N, C-alpha and C positions, 0 to 999 in steps of 0.2 A: 333436400337432405342436407343437414349441417356438414361443414368441413370439420373433420377431427384433427385436432392438435395432440400430439403425444408429448409429454413432458418427461424428461429423463432427470431423476434426481428431485427429491423432495425436501431439500433444505430451503432456506429463505428465498433464493432467486427462483427455484423451481415452483414453490408454493405460490409466491407472488404472481409469477407468470401464469400459472394455472387459474388463479382467481381472476386475473385480468382477462384471460381468454374466455372464460365462461361468461363474464360480465359482457363481453363484446359478441356474444352469440355462437361461439364455437362449441362443438362437442369436444370434451377434453378427457384425456386418459393419462393418469400419472403412474410411472414406473420407477422404482428405486431398488437398486440392487442390495442395499442394506436395510436396516430398520428405520421407518420413518418416525420422527419424534411425535409424541402423543398430540402436542398443541397443533402441529401441522396436519395431523390426521383429522382432528376435529374442524380445522379450517375448511379443508377441501371436502370432507364429508357433508358439512353444513349446507354447501350449495350443490350438492348431488353429484360431485365428481367421482368417477370410478378410479380406484388406485389399486396397486399391487406393491408389495415390499418383498425383499429377500430374492429377487431375481427378475429377469426381464422376459416377458411373453413376446418373442420375436415375431410371431405371425400377427399379433395385434398391433404391435408398434410399426411394423413394415407397411401396414395399411394406411397410416396417417398421411395426411396432405403435407404436413409440415412438422418438425420436431424442434422443441426448445430444450437445449441442453444445458445442464448446469456446469459452471466453469471448472468444477474439479474433476469432470469426466474427460479424459483424454480422447483424441480422435482414434487412438489405437485400440480402444475398448471394442470388443467384438461387435456389439449391438450398432455402435456409432460407425465402425468401418463398413458394415453391411449397408446401413442407410446411405452413407456417401457413395458407395459402390452401385447403388441403385438410383443415384441422383435425386434422393429425397432431401429437400432442403433442411439443414440443420443449423439453427441459429441461437444466439444468446439471449438472456433476458432484456440486455440493453437494445438489442436490435428490435425486438418485439415491442418494448415500451416506446421507442422512438416513433413508430408508426401511428401511435395514439397522442402525441404530445406536439403542442405548438411552443413550448417552452424555449427560451434562451438557454442553450446547453454550454456549460463550461466543463470540458472533460480533462481530467488530470491523470497521466500515467507516468511510469518511470520505475526504476529499480528501487530507488530510495527517495523518501521525501514526499511521496504522493499522498499519504494519509495526512500528515502535518499540513501540506499545502492545501488540501482539499477542505479540511476543517477551518483553516485560516481564511480561505476565500469565503466559506460559509459564514464564518463570523463577520467578515467585512460586509457582505450583503445584508446579513440580518440587522447589523448595527446600523445600516443605511436605511432600514426600513423597507427593503425589498420583500416581495413575495417569493421566498427562496426555500428549496428543499435539498438537503444533503443525502445522497443515495449512491448506489452502485456497489463496489467492492467493500465499502464501509457502511455498517448499518443496514437499513432496508433496501430492497430492490426498488428501482423506480416504478415497476409494475404496480407495486402495493399502493403508491400515491395515486396513480392514474385511475384506479377503480372508482375513485370519488371525485377527484379534482385534478386540474392541470395547472401547476403553478407558473408564474412568470419566468422563474429561473430554475434550473437544475444545476447543482454542482455535483458531478459524478467522479468518484474515484474508480479508475478503470484498469483492471488487470490485463496483462498480455493474454491470459486465457479467455476472458470476454471478448477481446478484439479479434481473437482467431475466428470467432463465429459471427461476424458481422457481415452484412451485405450492402445495405444502403445508409446504415447509421452514420451521422457525422454531428460534429460539435460546431458550434459558433465560435467558440474559443477552445483551442486544444493546446494543452500544456504537457510537454515532456521534460521532466525534471533532470534525468541523466539515465545512462545505461551502463550497468556493470554486470558480469555474469551472475545469473540467478535462474533457477528452475531449469537448468540445461537438460535435466533428465526428461523433460516434456518435449525437448527439441532435438532428440537424437544427439545430445551433447554438442550441438552446433550453436556456437554463439552467434553467428551470422543469421541463423534462423529466428533466434530470440530477438536480435536487434530489429529484424524486419517485421516481426510481430509487434514490437512497440510502435513502429512507424505506421501501422495500420490505423492509428488514431486520426491520421489525415488522409486516409485512403479516399474518401469521398468529398474532401474539402475543396472549395472553390476560392476564387479571388476575393469573394465577399467575407470569407472567414479569416480568423487570425491563428497563427501557430507560434506559440512561444517556446523557445528551447535554449538551452544552456551553451553558450560560446565556449566555456571552459571545459565542457564534456567531450573528450576526444573522440569517443565512438559516435556520438550524435553528428560531430563535425565531419567525421570520416564518411558517414552515410550520406549526407546531403551533398558532398562533393561529387557523389557518383549516382546520385538520384534526383530526379525533378520533383520539387515540392510545389504544389499548385497554390496553396493559400498564401496570403500575406505573411511573412515571417519576421518575427521580431526576436532578437537574441538578448539574453541576459548573461552577465558575467561580472567579475570584479573590476574589469577594466573594458567594458564593452561600450559601444557608442550610446546605447540606450540606459545602461545601468553602470555606475562606476562608484568606487569608494575613494574619497580624497581626505586623508587624515582620519578624523572621526565622523565623516559626514558621508551619508548615502545619498547619492543623486539618481533619479530615475526620470527619463524622458519617454513620452510617446506622443507622436504626431505634434501638434502645437502646444501640448501641456507638459508641465514638468512638476517634479516634487523632490523635496529634500527634507532629511531629518537627521538628527544625531544617531550614528549607528548603534552606539552604546545604550541608546534608549529603547531598541528593539527588545521585545519581551523574552525572546528565547536566545540563549547564547550559542556561539560556534558559527563557523563559516557556513555549514550546511543550512543553518537557519537564516543566515544573511541571504543565501540564494533563494529560500522559500519566501522571504519578505520581499525580495525584487519582484517575484512573480505576483505576489498579492498586489503590490503597488501598480505594476504594469496593468493588470486587469482592471484595477480601480480607476486608473486614468483612461483606459479604453472605454469603459462604460459611464465615463463622466461623473464619478463619485467626488465630492468635495475632498480637498486635500486634508482638512481637519478630520474627516471621517477615516481616511486611509491611515493617517499618523495615529489616531486613536486605537485603531485595530492592530497596528504593528506593535504599539507599546503595551497594549493590555491583554493580548492573547495568552491564554493560560497553557497552551500546548496539549499534547496528547498523551493519554495514558500509556505507559509502558514505552514511551519513546523519550529517553533522557528525562526522565520523571525524578525530580529531586525528592528523596523520601526522608530527609532529615539529617541532622548532625547530632551524634551521641559520642560523648567522651573523646571529643576532638576528632571523630571519624565521620566523614560525610558519605552518604549512600545515594547512589543513582541507579534507577530501574530502567534499562534499555532493552528489555526483553523482546521488543518488536525487531531488534537488530538481528535478522536471520541470514544476512550475508556479509561478507568480508568488508565491502565498501562501507556499509552502514556503520560497522564497528570501528573503521577507520575514522570516520567523522566523530563518533563518540569520543575516541581517545584524543582526537585533535582538540576537542573543545575543553579538555580537562588539563590541569597542571601535573606535576610529577607525583611520584609515591602512589601510583594506582595499583590497587589490588584488583586484578582483572578476573571475572568470572566468565569463562567461555565453554562451549561445547554443546553437543546435542546430536541431532541427525545431520550429518555432513553431506551436502548437495554437490560434492565434487569441488570443494573449496581450494583455492590457491592462496595459501597464507603469506606468500612472499611479499605482497604490497604492505603487510602489517609490520614487517621486520624492523624498519628503521623507527617507526613511531612506537613500537613496543620497547625497542632498546632505550629510547629516550624517555618513555613515561611510565612504564610498568615495573614494579618492584617484585611483584609476586602474581603468577598465574595459577588460577584455580580451576581445573578442568572438571566439568560435570556432564557426565554422559554414560551411556551403556558401554561405549567404547571410545576411550580417550587417546588411543594409541597414535593417531595422526597428528594431533594438537601437541601431545607430549613429545613426540619424536622431533617435531619441527621446532619447538622453542626450548627444548633442553639444552642447556649450555648457554643459552641467551638470557633467560631469567629463571629463577626458581620456579618449579613446576609442582604442584599437589594434584592428585587425582582423586575425584569423589564420583559417586553414583547417586547422590541425592541432595536435596537442598539442606537437610539436617547436617550432613557430613561437611558441606560447604561452610555453614555457620559454625560448626565445631572448629574449623581451622580458623575462621575470622576471629573468633573469641581468643585464640591463642596468639595470632600473628599480626592482626591489625593493631597499628599504633596511632597515637594522636598525630594529626597531620595527614593521615592517608585518606584516600578517596576509594571506597569500594564501588566497583562498576560491573553490574551484570549486563554484558553486551555480548551475547553468545556467539554471533556470526554463524549460527547453525539454526536449523528448524528445531522444534520442541518435541517432535513426535516420538523420541525414544523413551523419554521419562515422564512426559507430560502430554495432556490432551490438546494443548494449544499454547501459544506464546503468552496468552492472557493468564492462563493458570499457572505457568512458570513465574511470571511477573507478580502475580497475587501471592504465591508461596514466598517469594523473596520479601514482599512488603510485610507478610504475617510474621516472618521470623525477625524483621527489624522491630516490629511492635513488640515482640516478645523480650527482645534486648532491652527496650526502653522499660517495659513493665518490671523486669528483674532487677533493673539498676537502681 
């Protein structure tokens, strides 16, 4: 009799995991508390997988040998809580994929920068001719790739939610970009639990593996002072032993190899992208890529849509789409990379934000704050008296204000510091609307 795997959630991670499980000979049952997208239904039905939507059949799910849980489902969900209470293994899609892969895995996690760093690393390996697949929290699940083939390299962007449900999964190179408060509602409002979740990326690492983390990130440093880290650890920072900036030159060293380039030639601006570039260079040196390829990747990388995406300059006003900035720290870096006269658009679903770390940089750089959300009271209260504040509840209202108040020399920055779910389905939809309104300005000018 085949062992049965139950899959909770039929988004990309759940659908891909179900398809890999059936390909590996398991009996599979998919259960989603909401509506399953039509395309995903067609995929799982085409290979004979049973599924349900609109609720969970506890009796069926609790008979499973193992359960693969989509990252968006918290452990507090009744069906997951009951599974854990009965000691039925509950794992993430990256754990399941790891069992069927011999690839060299480069895993990237962190509160900010993990998407840019993952894409940049993928660009680096692709440019060098490696057989590499980008997967994880960005794009497709690694399970989808493994249905047909196993690449030489995986670059995985990994969320804390995915790490919460690993058992034996490990990376050959693990990267932790930084840690700032985020998603604390999933961790009982405990920052310490969130930090511990991020460090699970090295839970199973050994001395043969490499861990890259930021020496300038105080929370990462505080954690490793009090915990034993098994893999070889290499720090990066603005004045680290392995990475440093001298004048306008970036220097990176790993083992016997070294790399240097003009820092201003790095494709993406800002200190946060300098950190990301350091990680890319360290990985390139570690896997013995030519310095010329590393420099080419650092100087030509196009960046990530919705992350400090330059959308053009019209009538002397520059526009940047940073809709992916869903926490305070990410917005700080966005403001840090710009000059003065910023018209800052912020707001949305507040995840328990502390805006105090933005106070000084807002005073220095922002001339107008436009709040956009269902409830703008927290932002308005905090920044009133510091900068002029306008409140809106739609992108149209935002651009009505921009047309009246933005002037030649201003920089309009959408960097919300909040999730999108009060007015938009996703940060992508929020960013796309922002860009659509910019296009309308151009067409009407």
